[in-house]
C-alpha positions in Angstrom: -14.9 10.1 1.2 -11.6 10.9 -0.7 -8.5 9.3 0.4 -5.3 11.1 0.2 -2.5 9.6 -1.8 -0.6 8.2 1.4 -3.7 6.7 2.6 -4.3 4.7 -0.5 -0.4 3.8 -0.5 -1.1 2.6 3.1 -4.2 0.6 2.6 -2.7 -0.7 -1.1 0.2 -1.9 1.4 -1.7 -3.2 4.1 -4.2 -5.3 1.5 -0.7 -6.8 -0.4 0.5 -7.9 3.0 -2.8 -9.1 4.6 -4.1 -11.2 1.3 -5.1 -14.2 3.2 -6.7 -12.8 5.9 -8.9 -10.1 3.6 -9.8 -13.4 1.7 -11.1 -14.4 5.2 -13.1 -11.4 6.0 -14.6 -11.6 2.7 -15.8 -15.1 2.9 -17.0 -14.5 6.5 -19.1 -11.6 5.3 -20.4 -13.3 2.3 -21.4 -16.3 4.3 -23.2 -14.2 7.2 -25.3 -12.0 4.4 -26.4 -15.1 2.7 -27.6 -16.6 6.2 -29.2 -13.4 7.3 -30.9 -12.5 3.7 -31.2 -15.6 1.3 -31.0 -18.5 3.2 -34.0 -21.1 3.0 -35.4 -23.5 5.7 -33.3 -26.3 3.8 -30.3 -24.0 3.2 -29.9 -23.3 7.2 -30.6 -27.2 7.8 -27.7 -27.9 5.6 -25.5 -25.3 7.2 -26.3 -26.7 10.6 -25.0 -29.8 9.4 -21.8 -28.7 7.8 -21.2 -26.4 11.3 -21.7 -29.4 13.3 -19.1 -31.2 11.4 -16.5 -28.6 11.1 -16.6 -28.3 14.9 -16.1 -31.6 15.6 -13.1 -31.6 13.2 -11.7 -28.5 14.7 -12.1 -30.0 18.0 -10.3 -32.9 17.2 -6.9 -31.1 15.9 
């Protein structure tokens, strides 16, 4: 799909303004893809421990 010049400008402006949010979305997508497509049982067990720790940390804030 071809983007118009004005759409390219708008996309660039949004990307520059929302750099942290873009980074968050990219990392989240990478994590989800890893879990769905490549994670082994050991990986999933490790991730469960990390998630439990992170939940505990966030609930204490």
